[in-house]
C-alpha positions as CSV (number, residue, x, y, z in Angstrom):
1,M,12.7,1.1,-1.7
2,G,12.8,-1.4,-5.1
3,I,9.7,-2.8,-6.5
4,E,9.9,-6.7,-8.2
5,F,7.0,-8.4,-9.8
6,D,8.1,-12.0,-10.5
7,H,6.0,-13.8,-12.9
8,V,2.6,-12.8,-11.2
9,G,-0.8,-13.3,-12.5
10,K,-4.1,-12.7,-11.6
11,T,-7.2,-14.6,-12.3
12,Y,-10.6,-14.2,-10.7
13,P,-13.1,-16.3,-9.6
14,D,-15.2,-15.7,-12.6
15,G,-12.1,-17.1,-14.8
16,T,-11.1,-13.7,-16.2
17,Q,-7.2,-13.8,-16.3
18,A,-6.5,-10.2,-16.0
19,V,-2.4,-10.9,-15.9
20,R,-0.5,-13.3,-16.8
21,G,3.6,-13.8,-16.3
22,F,4.2,-9.9,-15.7
23,S,7.8,-9.7,-14.5
24,L,9.4,-6.2,-13.3
25,S,12.2,-4.6,-11.7
26,I,11.0,-1.0,-10.3
27,P,14.4,1.3,-9.3
28,S,14.0,3.0,-6.1
29,H,13.7,6.8,-6.1
30,S,12.2,6.9,-9.7
31,T,8.9,7.0,-11.8
32,T,7.6,3.8,-13.4
33,V,4.5,4.5,-15.7
34,L,2.7,1.8,-16.5
35,L,0.9,2.3,-19.9
36,G,-1.8,1.0,-21.6
37,S,-5.4,0.6,-22.8
38,S,-8.6,0.0,-20.6
39,G,-8.6,-3.5,-19.1
40,C,-4.8,-4.4,-19.8
41,G,-4.2,-4.9,-16.4
42,K,-2.2,-2.0,-15.3
43,T,-4.4,-1.2,-12.4
44,T,-4.4,-4.8,-11.2
45,L,-0.8,-4.5,-10.9
46,L,-0.6,-1.3,-8.9
47,R,-3.1,-2.6,-6.5
48,M,-1.0,-5.7,-5.9
49,V,1.4,-3.4,-4.5
50,N,-0.6,-2.3,-1.4
51,R,-2.2,-5.7,-1.5
52,M,-5.8,-4.2,-2.7
53,V,-5.5,-7.4,-5.3
54,D,-3.4,-10.1,-4.4
55,P,-1.7,-12.3,-7.3
56,T,-2.8,-15.8,-7.7
57,E,0.5,-16.8,-8.9
58,G,3.9,-15.3,-8.7
59,R,5.2,-12.9,-6.0
60,V,5.8,-9.3,-5.3
61,L,8.2,-8.2,-3.3
62,V,9.6,-4.9,-1.7
63,D,13.3,-4.7,-0.8
64,G,13.5,-8.2,-1.3
65,E,10.5,-8.7,1.2
66,D,7.6,-10.9,-0.1
67,L,4.5,-8.9,0.5
68,A,2.3,-12.0,0.9
69,D,3.8,-11.8,4.7
70,A,2.9,-8.2,5.0
71,A,0.0,-7.6,6.9
72,P,-2.5,-5.9,4.2
73,V,-3.7,-3.0,6.7
74,A,-0.2,-1.9,8.0
75,L,1.2,-2.1,4.5
76,R,-1.2,0.0,3.1
77,R,-0.6,3.1,5.6
78,R,3.5,2.9,4.6
79,I,2.5,3.3,1.1
80,G,0.8,6.5,-0.7
81,Y,-2.1,6.0,-2.8
82,V,-3.6,8.5,-5.0
83,M,-6.8,7.5,-7.4
84,Q,-8.3,9.4,-10.1
85,N,-11.4,11.3,-8.0
86,S,-9.1,12.0,-5.4
87,G,-11.0,9.7,-2.8
88,L,-11.1,12.8,-0.1
89,L,-13.8,12.3,2.7
90,P,-16.3,15.0,2.0
91,H,-17.5,15.2,5.5
92,R,-14.1,16.4,6.7
93,R,-12.1,19.4,6.3
94,V,-9.1,19.5,4.1
95,I,-6.3,19.9,7.0
96,D,-8.1,16.3,8.3
97,N,-8.0,14.7,5.0
98,I,-4.2,15.2,4.7
99,A,-3.6,14.4,8.8
100,T,-5.5,10.6,8.3
101,V,-2.8,8.3,7.8
102,P,-0.2,10.2,10.4
103,R,-3.0,10.1,12.9
104,L,-4.0,6.4,12.2
105,N,-0.5,5.7,12.6
106,G,-0.6,7.3,16.1
107,V,0.7,10.6,15.3
108,G,-0.6,13.5,17.8
109,R,-3.7,15.7,16.4
110,R,-1.4,18.9,16.2
111,E,1.7,17.2,15.0
112,A,-0.1,15.4,12.4
113,R,-2.0,18.8,11.6
114,E,1.2,20.8,11.4
115,R,2.4,18.2,8.8
116,A,-0.5,18.8,6.9
117,F,-0.2,22.7,6.6
118,E,3.5,21.7,5.4
119,L,2.4,19.4,2.3
120,L,-0.5,22.0,1.4
121,S,2.6,24.1,0.5
122,V,4.9,21.3,-1.0
123,V,1.8,20.4,-3.6
124,G,1.4,24.4,-4.3
125,L,-2.0,25.2,-2.5
126,G,-2.3,28.3,0.2
127,E,-3.3,27.5,4.0
128,S,-6.5,29.5,3.0
129,L,-7.7,26.3,2.0
130,A,-7.2,24.1,5.2
131,R,-10.6,25.0,6.5
132,R,-12.8,24.2,3.6
133,F,-14.5,21.1,2.7
134,P,-13.4,18.9,-0.4
135,G,-16.9,19.9,-2.2
136,Q,-15.5,23.6,-2.3
137,L,-12.3,22.8,-4.2
138,S,-12.0,22.6,-8.0
139,G,-11.5,19.2,-9.1
140,G,-7.3,20.1,-9.3
141,Q,-7.6,21.4,-5.8
142,Q,-8.8,18.4,-4.8
143,Q,-6.3,16.1,-6.8
144,R,-3.4,18.2,-5.1
145,V,-5.1,17.3,-1.8
146,G,-5.0,13.9,-2.5
147,V,-1.7,13.9,-3.2
148,A,-0.7,15.8,0.0
149,R,-2.9,13.0,2.1
150,A,-0.8,10.4,0.2
151,L,2.5,12.0,1.1
152,A,1.3,12.7,5.0
153,G,2.6,9.7,6.1
154,D,6.0,10.1,4.6
155,P,5.8,6.9,2.5
156,N,8.9,5.4,0.5
157,I,6.3,4.4,-2.1
158,L,3.7,6.0,-3.9
159,L,1.2,4.8,-6.0
160,M,-1.0,7.1,-8.7
161,D,-4.1,5.3,-10.3
162,E,-4.8,7.7,-13.1
163,P,-4.6,10.5,-10.7
164,F,-5.4,13.3,-13.3
165,G,-7.8,11.9,-16.0
166,A,-10.7,13.5,-14.3
167,V,-9.7,17.1,-14.7
168,D,-9.7,19.4,-18.0
169,P,-6.4,19.1,-20.1
170,L,-4.6,22.5,-18.9
171,V,-5.3,21.4,-15.2
172,R,-3.9,18.1,-16.1
173,M,-1.0,19.5,-17.5
174,E,-0.4,21.9,-14.6
175,L,-0.6,18.9,-12.1
176,Q,2.2,17.1,-14.1
177,A,4.4,20.1,-13.7
178,E,3.6,20.0,-10.3
179,M,4.3,16.2,-9.9
180,R,7.6,16.5,-11.6
181,R,8.7,19.3,-9.2
182,I,7.3,17.2,-5.9
183,Q,9.2,14.2,-7.1
184,T,12.8,16.2,-8.2
185,E,12.4,17.3,-4.3
186,L,11.2,14.3,-2.6
187,R,12.3,11.3,-4.7
188,K,10.0,8.7,-3.6
189,T,9.8,5.3,-5.6
190,V,6.7,6.1,-7.6
191,L,4.3,3.5,-9.9
192,F,2.1,5.8,-11.9
193,V,-0.9,4.2,-14.3
194,T,-2.2,6.1,-17.2
195,H,-3.6,5.3,-20.6
196,D,-2.3,8.7,-22.0
197,V,0.7,8.7,-23.8
198,D,1.6,12.4,-23.2
199,E,1.5,11.8,-19.3
200,A,3.3,8.9,-19.6
201,L,6.3,10.9,-21.7
202,A,6.1,14.0,-19.2
203,L,6.5,12.1,-16.0
204,G,8.4,8.4,-16.7
205,D,11.8,7.6,-15.8
206,Q,10.7,4.3,-17.5
207,I,7.9,3.3,-19.2
208,V,6.5,-0.1,-19.5
209,V,3.6,-0.7,-22.4
210,L,1.0,-3.3,-21.7
211,R,-0.8,-5.4,-24.3
212,A,-4.1,-7.2,-22.7
213,G,-3.5,-9.5,-20.0
214,G,-0.3,-7.3,-18.8
215,V,1.9,-8.9,-21.4
216,V,4.7,-6.2,-21.8
217,A,5.0,-4.8,-25.3
218,Q,8.1,-2.7,-24.5
219,A,9.9,-1.2,-21.7
220,G,12.5,1.5,-21.2
221,T,13.2,5.4,-21.2
222,P,10.7,7.6,-23.0
223,R,13.4,8.5,-25.5
224,E,14.3,4.8,-26.2
225,I,10.4,3.8,-26.8
226,V,9.7,6.9,-29.0
227,E,13.0,6.3,-30.7
228,S,13.0,2.5,-31.4
229,P,9.6,1.3,-30.9
230,A,9.3,-2.5,-30.6
231,D,6.8,-3.4,-33.1
232,E,3.5,-2.2,-34.7
233,F,1.8,-2.1,-31.7
234,V,3.8,0.2,-29.6
235,E,4.4,2.6,-32.8
236,R,0.5,2.6,-33.6
237,F,0.0,3.2,-29.7
238,F,2.3,6.1,-29.7
239,G,1.3,7.9,-32.8
240,A,-2.3,7.8,-31.9
241,G,-1.8,10.9,-29.9
242,A,1.1,12.3,-31.9
243,E,-0.7,15.6,-32.7
244,R,-1.9,16.2,-29.4
245,R,1.9,15.6,-28.4
246,T,3.1,19.0,-30.5
247,L,1.2,20.9,-27.6
248,R,3.6,23.9,-27.3
249,A,3.6,26.3,-23.9
250,R,5.3,29.7,-24.0
251,P,5.4,32.3,-21.6
252,R,3.4,35.5,-22.3
253,P,4.7,38.5,-21.3
254,E,1.6,39.6,-19.1
255,G,2.1,36.6,-17.1
256,G,1.3,32.6,-17.5
257,W,2.0,30.5,-20.4
258,S,0.2,30.5,-23.9
259,V,-0.8,27.0,-25.0
260,S,-1.4,26.2,-28.7
261,D,-1.3,22.6,-30.7
262,G,1.0,21.9,-33.6
263,A,-1.1,24.0,-36.2
264,G,-0.4,26.8,-33.9
265,R,-3.9,27.0,-32.7
266,P,-4.7,28.4,-29.2
267,V,-5.8,25.8,-26.6
268,G,-5.3,27.9,-23.4
269,V,-3.3,29.4,-20.7
270,L,-1.6,28.1,-17.8
271,D,-0.6,29.8,-14.8
272,S,2.2,28.1,-14.0
273,P,4.9,26.7,-16.1
274,P,4.0,23.3,-17.9
275,P,6.0,19.7,-18.1
276,A,9.0,19.7,-20.2
277,E,7.4,19.1,-23.7
278,S,7.8,16.0,-25.6
279,A,9.4,15.2,-28.9
């Protein structure tokens, strides 16, 4: 399902203008990353897609349907949503957290749980975790469960709002690699929000660099933006993380991947292959 932002804006009751005149086409079965500093409007734009925020001007369309005509609750049940701190229900076991949306959509308990067990494997977790509570998981495991829950209703659209921002850098690399693998297999239409340049380069088919107010500074493929930044703002934004973007991961004879920075200093070890290295 393709997403279209048609000259959307958002002004809050106190007069704050979060977004103005934003237009963008998001192709089906691809990952578009909204990249920008805090307060630039990227989360506001993402939440317009599931009507957690309604625009005060313009339209958001999915496959030509104006979302203003869609019932918000029903819409949210057919769009996957992953947030920074997983948003798991702490009093429910992992298996029941994942099964939440199918159950709300009328799927029987047994069938919903069978689907949840399948998704544990999809996100790289073992069935042994199914009976645990979220508080018994690591941060990285909680985020994987959050992704599994978002996929449980088999949505065509997946919204991801800084989903890996609260974990340490090496776990973040692992989660990015897992996300690339999942997207290769499932080909969802993904709208991903981040302030991290490395993450945008690792995951985006299309990157949209935003100024304050949701103003597009540049949109294009990772290669287009890195090789031909539109202006000094984009060049400085991407240059800010240049040293970190020289991180390199190499397989270790004893297993795992050794990660070092551009100066060859060890950073740590990953258990699984990291995302493809960025230029």
